[in-house]
C-alpha positions as CSV (number, residue, x, y, z in Angstrom):
1,M,172.7,-132.0,-118.0
2,V,173.6,-128.7,-116.3
3,I,174.7,-129.5,-112.5
4,A,176.0,-126.6,-110.2
5,M,178.6,-127.7,-107.9
6,I,177.2,-125.5,-104.5
7,P,178.0,-127.1,-101.1
8,V,174.5,-126.8,-99.5
9,Y,174.6,-129.3,-96.4
10,A,177.1,-131.0,-94.3
11,A,177.3,-134.8,-95.2
12,R,178.4,-137.8,-93.1
13,S,178.5,-141.7,-94.2
14,K,176.6,-142.5,-91.0
15,D,173.6,-140.1,-92.0
16,R,170.3,-142.5,-92.9
17,D,169.0,-140.5,-95.4
18,L,172.1,-140.0,-97.4
19,A,173.1,-143.5,-96.8
20,T,169.8,-144.5,-98.9
21,T,170.1,-141.9,-101.6
22,P,170.9,-142.7,-104.8
23,R,174.4,-140.4,-105.2
24,I,176.0,-139.4,-108.4
25,K,179.8,-139.8,-108.9
26,M,181.5,-136.9,-110.6
27,I,184.8,-135.9,-111.3
28,W,184.2,-133.6,-114.0
29,M,181.5,-131.1,-115.7
30,E,181.5,-128.6,-118.3
31,R,182.3,-125.2,-117.6
32,H,180.1,-123.0,-119.7
33,D,180.5,-119.5,-120.5
34,L,184.0,-119.3,-119.1
35,T,185.6,-115.7,-118.5
36,P,189.0,-114.5,-117.0
37,S,186.9,-113.3,-114.0
38,K,185.0,-116.6,-113.6
39,V,188.1,-118.2,-113.5
40,Y,189.6,-115.8,-110.6
41,F,186.8,-116.0,-108.2
42,G,186.7,-120.3,-108.9
43,P,183.7,-121.9,-107.3
44,A,182.6,-118.4,-105.9
45,S,182.0,-117.0,-109.3
46,E,178.7,-119.8,-109.1
47,F,177.4,-117.0,-106.5
48,A,175.8,-113.9,-107.5
49,D,178.5,-111.6,-105.7
50,P,181.5,-113.9,-105.4
51,T,183.2,-111.4,-103.3
52,S,181.1,-112.5,-100.4
53,R,182.8,-115.8,-100.2
54,M,186.2,-114.6,-99.7
55,P,187.6,-114.3,-96.1
56,L,186.4,-111.0,-94.3
57,P,188.7,-109.2,-91.4
58,P,189.0,-109.1,-88.7
59,F,189.8,-112.7,-87.7
60,S,189.3,-114.4,-84.5
61,H,189.2,-117.8,-82.7
62,F,192.8,-118.9,-83.4
63,E,193.0,-122.8,-83.5
64,K,196.6,-124.1,-84.1
65,D,196.6,-127.4,-86.0
66,E,196.4,-130.4,-83.8
67,Q,198.2,-132.8,-86.1
68,P,201.7,-131.6,-86.0
69,Q,203.1,-134.5,-88.0
70,K,202.0,-132.7,-91.1
71,H,204.7,-130.7,-92.7
72,T,203.0,-127.9,-93.8
73,P,202.3,-125.2,-91.1
74,K,198.9,-124.2,-90.6
75,C,196.2,-122.9,-88.3
76,Y,192.4,-122.1,-88.1
77,A,190.7,-119.0,-87.5
78,T,187.1,-117.3,-88.3
79,D,186.2,-114.8,-89.7
80,D,183.6,-111.6,-89.5
81,R,180.9,-113.8,-91.1
82,G,181.4,-116.2,-88.8
83,T,183.2,-118.8,-91.4
84,K,185.8,-120.9,-90.2
85,W,189.0,-120.9,-92.4
86,T,192.3,-123.3,-92.7
87,L,195.4,-120.8,-93.0
88,K,198.3,-122.5,-94.9
89,F,201.6,-120.7,-95.2
90,T,205.0,-120.8,-97.0
91,N,204.9,-120.4,-100.9
92,Q,201.9,-123.0,-100.9
93,A,199.7,-120.2,-100.2
94,H,200.3,-119.3,-103.9
95,S,200.0,-122.5,-105.5
96,D,197.4,-123.9,-103.7
97,V,195.2,-121.2,-105.2
98,A,196.4,-121.0,-108.6
99,S,196.3,-124.6,-109.5
100,P,192.9,-125.0,-108.1
101,R,191.9,-122.2,-110.1
102,I,193.5,-124.1,-113.4
103,A,191.4,-127.3,-112.5
104,W,188.0,-125.7,-111.8
105,A,188.1,-123.9,-114.8
106,L,188.8,-127.0,-116.7
107,G,185.7,-128.5,-115.0
108,F,187.0,-130.5,-112.2
109,G,185.9,-130.1,-108.5
110,V,188.3,-128.2,-106.2
111,D,188.0,-126.5,-102.4
112,E,187.4,-122.7,-102.2
113,T,190.8,-121.4,-101.4
114,Y,191.8,-117.8,-101.4
115,F,195.3,-115.8,-101.1
116,L,195.6,-113.1,-98.9
117,P,199.0,-111.2,-98.7
118,G,198.6,-111.0,-94.7
119,G,196.6,-110.2,-91.8
120,Q,196.0,-110.5,-88.0
121,I,193.9,-112.9,-85.9
122,M,192.7,-111.0,-83.0
123,G,193.2,-112.7,-79.7
124,V,196.5,-113.8,-80.2
125,T,199.0,-113.2,-77.6
126,S,202.4,-114.4,-76.5
127,A,201.0,-117.0,-74.3
128,T,199.0,-118.4,-77.1
129,D,200.3,-121.8,-77.9
130,R,200.8,-121.4,-82.0
131,G,202.1,-124.8,-82.5
132,M,203.7,-125.2,-86.2
133,A,201.8,-121.9,-87.1
134,G,204.3,-120.2,-84.6
135,K,206.9,-119.7,-87.1
136,Y,204.2,-117.4,-89.3
137,V,201.7,-116.3,-86.8
138,N,203.3,-113.5,-84.6
139,T,202.7,-113.2,-80.9
140,D,200.3,-110.1,-81.9
141,G,198.2,-112.3,-84.2
142,T,199.8,-111.0,-87.2
143,F,200.8,-113.1,-90.2
144,P,202.5,-113.0,-93.5
145,Q,200.8,-114.4,-96.8
146,A,198.6,-117.1,-96.4
147,R,195.8,-119.5,-98.4
148,F,192.5,-119.6,-96.8
149,K,190.5,-122.7,-97.4
150,R,187.1,-122.9,-96.4
151,H,186.6,-125.5,-93.6
152,P,185.7,-128.6,-95.2
153,E,182.4,-129.3,-93.2
154,H,180.9,-130.8,-96.5
155,H,183.8,-133.3,-97.2
156,E,182.7,-137.1,-96.5
157,K,183.7,-138.3,-93.2
158,D,183.4,-141.7,-91.5
159,A,181.8,-142.8,-88.9
160,N,184.6,-141.6,-86.7
161,D,184.5,-137.9,-88.3
162,H,187.6,-138.7,-90.4
163,P,188.0,-137.7,-94.0
164,V,187.2,-140.6,-96.6
165,F,190.0,-140.7,-99.0
166,W,190.0,-142.0,-102.8
167,D,193.0,-143.1,-105.0
168,E,193.8,-141.7,-108.3
169,A,195.6,-145.2,-108.9
170,N,192.1,-147.2,-108.3
171,N,189.4,-145.9,-110.1
172,P,186.6,-145.6,-107.8
173,G,183.8,-145.8,-110.7
174,L,184.5,-142.6,-112.4
175,P,184.9,-142.1,-116.3
176,Q,188.2,-143.4,-117.2
177,Y,189.0,-140.4,-119.5
178,E,188.0,-137.9,-117.2
179,L,190.3,-139.5,-114.3
180,S,193.0,-139.9,-117.0
181,G,192.5,-135.9,-117.5
182,L,192.9,-135.5,-113.9
183,K,196.2,-137.1,-113.9
184,V,197.6,-135.4,-116.9
185,L,196.8,-132.2,-114.8
186,D,198.5,-133.4,-112.1
187,I,201.6,-133.9,-114.5
188,M,201.2,-130.6,-116.2
189,L,201.2,-128.5,-112.9
190,C,203.9,-130.7,-111.4
191,N,201.6,-131.8,-108.7
192,W,204.1,-134.1,-107.2
193,D,201.7,-134.7,-103.7
194,A,199.1,-136.4,-105.6
195,Q,198.1,-139.2,-103.3
196,P,195.1,-140.4,-101.4
197,K,195.4,-138.5,-98.6
198,N,195.0,-135.3,-100.5
199,C,192.1,-136.9,-102.6
200,E,188.6,-136.4,-100.6
201,I,184.9,-136.5,-101.6
202,L,182.9,-133.1,-101.5
203,K,179.1,-133.5,-100.9
204,T,177.0,-131.4,-102.8
205,K,173.5,-131.0,-104.3
206,S,171.8,-130.1,-107.9
207,T,168.7,-130.6,-109.4
208,A,170.1,-133.8,-110.8
209,G,170.1,-135.3,-107.3
210,P,172.8,-135.5,-104.6
211,I,176.3,-135.6,-105.7
212,D,179.7,-137.1,-104.8
213,W,182.6,-134.8,-106.0
214,Y,185.9,-136.6,-106.2
215,I,188.4,-133.8,-106.0
216,M,192.4,-133.3,-105.3
217,S,191.6,-131.6,-102.2
218,D,195.4,-130.2,-101.7
219,W,197.4,-128.7,-104.8
220,G,200.0,-126.8,-102.4
221,K,202.9,-128.9,-103.5
222,S,202.6,-127.8,-107.5
223,L,204.1,-125.5,-110.0
224,G,208.0,-126.4,-109.1
225,A,209.7,-129.5,-109.1
226,M,209.9,-132.6,-106.8
227,H,210.0,-131.3,-102.9
228,G,209.6,-127.6,-104.4
229,F,206.3,-125.4,-105.1
230,W,205.4,-122.2,-106.8
231,D,209.1,-121.7,-108.0
232,I,209.0,-120.7,-111.8
233,E,212.8,-121.6,-112.4
234,K,212.3,-125.1,-111.2
235,Y,208.9,-125.4,-113.0
236,R,210.6,-123.8,-116.5
237,R,213.0,-127.1,-116.2
238,Q,210.7,-129.8,-115.9
239,P,210.0,-131.9,-118.8
240,F,206.6,-132.9,-119.8
241,I,206.0,-135.4,-122.5
242,T,209.0,-138.1,-122.9
243,G,207.2,-140.6,-125.4
244,V,204.3,-141.4,-127.3
245,D,203.0,-144.8,-129.1
246,D,199.5,-145.8,-130.5
247,K,198.2,-146.5,-127.1
248,F,199.6,-144.4,-124.4
249,V,201.4,-141.0,-123.9
250,T,204.8,-141.3,-121.2
251,F,205.3,-138.4,-119.4
252,S,208.0,-137.3,-116.8
253,Y,206.5,-137.5,-113.3
254,H,207.9,-137.6,-109.9
255,A,205.9,-138.2,-106.9
256,A,205.7,-138.5,-103.3
257,L,204.6,-142.0,-103.6
258,G,206.1,-144.7,-106.1
259,S,202.6,-146.0,-107.0
260,E,201.2,-142.7,-107.8
261,Q,204.3,-142.3,-109.7
262,K,204.4,-145.3,-111.9
263,D,200.2,-144.7,-112.5
264,H,200.9,-141.3,-113.6
265,S,203.9,-142.0,-115.7
266,K,201.8,-143.7,-118.6
267,I,198.3,-142.7,-119.3
268,P,195.9,-143.9,-122.5
269,I,196.4,-141.5,-125.4
270,S,192.4,-141.4,-125.5
271,G,192.4,-139.8,-121.8
272,V,195.0,-137.4,-123.1
273,L,193.4,-136.6,-126.4
274,W,190.1,-135.9,-124.1
275,F,192.1,-133.6,-121.9
276,R,193.8,-132.0,-124.7
277,G,190.2,-131.0,-126.1
278,V,189.3,-129.5,-123.0
279,V,192.5,-127.7,-121.7
280,D,192.9,-126.1,-125.6
281,K,189.6,-123.8,-124.9
282,L,191.5,-121.7,-122.0
283,T,192.8,-118.4,-123.1
284,D,195.7,-116.7,-121.8
285,D,193.6,-114.4,-120.1
286,E,191.6,-117.3,-118.4
287,I,195.3,-118.9,-117.4
288,R,196.4,-115.3,-116.3
289,A,193.4,-115.3,-114.1
290,A,194.0,-118.1,-112.4
291,F,197.6,-117.1,-111.2
292,N,196.5,-113.7,-110.4
293,A,194.2,-115.1,-108.0
294,G,197.4,-116.9,-106.6
295,V,198.7,-113.4,-105.6
296,A,195.5,-111.7,-105.2
297,T,195.6,-108.1,-104.0
298,P,192.6,-105.9,-103.6
299,E,193.3,-104.0,-106.5
300,L,193.2,-107.4,-108.8
301,T,189.9,-108.5,-106.7
302,A,188.4,-105.0,-107.9
303,A,189.4,-105.3,-111.6
304,Y,188.0,-109.0,-111.9
305,A,185.0,-108.3,-110.0
306,A,184.4,-105.4,-112.5
307,G,185.3,-107.4,-115.5
308,D,188.1,-105.2,-116.5
309,V,190.7,-107.6,-117.7
310,D,192.4,-104.9,-119.3
311,K,193.2,-103.4,-115.6
312,A,193.8,-106.7,-114.0
313,D,196.7,-107.4,-117.1
314,S,198.1,-104.2,-116.3
315,L,198.5,-105.2,-112.8
316,T,200.0,-108.7,-113.5
317,T,203.5,-109.5,-112.4
318,P,206.5,-110.8,-114.9
319,E,206.3,-113.9,-112.5
320,V,202.9,-114.7,-113.4
321,N,203.5,-114.0,-116.9
322,A,206.0,-116.5,-116.8
323,F,203.8,-119.4,-115.0
324,V,201.3,-118.6,-118.1
325,E,203.8,-119.0,-120.7
326,Q,205.1,-122.3,-119.1
327,I,201.2,-123.5,-119.1
328,R,200.8,-122.3,-122.7
329,R,204.3,-124.2,-123.5
330,R,202.8,-127.6,-122.1
331,I,199.5,-127.2,-124.0
332,H,201.4,-126.6,-127.1
333,E,203.2,-129.4,-126.6
334,L,200.2,-131.9,-126.0
335,D,198.9,-130.5,-129.4
336,T,202.0,-130.9,-131.2
337,R,203.5,-134.5,-130.2
338,V,200.0,-136.3,-129.7
339,P,198.4,-137.3,-132.7
340,P,194.5,-138.2,-132.7
341,V,193.7,-142.1,-132.6
342,Q,193.1,-143.2,-136.2
């Protein structure tokens, strides 16, 4: 069964028609005919012109993040197409694009995220209350590198319009081996903030009917170490597999929540082998495309839009190549240390 993951309507749990419609629960699907260009654009590659899904300057309608208890500076803005975006700053601008591209390439559901090296939000002045984003959004609206996430109007919400979360440690009815695969990906990418507040439900539909996609909605705190992200030196030093027996694979994993750390530290070998079969299909060019998306430039976007992988490779930075090497090392460790079930 081929299912296209394209959000087509905003859904709320209180909507009567959705409440009475049987919904399909999904966490994974096969990615057919994967290419580096598809990985670079991620979910947007399902559209005829993936570049049409990207944030389009000029930006306007600045809104500060109304949840100051959150540690990561964010704000909201609208692009020239009228699309509302959530901007995230710090080095998470890289990791919260590259890691979801890897997840998407492997078949997991993700939000649409893009990296921009900088820009300007029109209408911002010295009188604008910029909240926590004031450290990054200047008084003339200019900002440095940022991750743009398409505003999550298709996420499951409760009757009070609050997000509905799920927990990787408590299976909500998903295939266990696919859920185990997502956990292994958390570990492989050092996604130490894998906790319920970052797990949401994305509402989509397909020819098979309405779908609830159980996704990791925030990958920003990945590709580094505990309390670090997008740091190749810290990432390189992180151990991966620490033990293997006939039932479980034990991993080195540190998490923000002790319950998630415990749940991720020992994974059934059947789920690890399933994940290995999926991740083994990734080519170096596809992995590189995911990391290039995390440092996107107009030149890289043009190269991938044209399918010119050689050009994209020539534009790849040493840092990105180092991340690709580390992903390949972890895949090799899976291949050599986890034996097939007898």
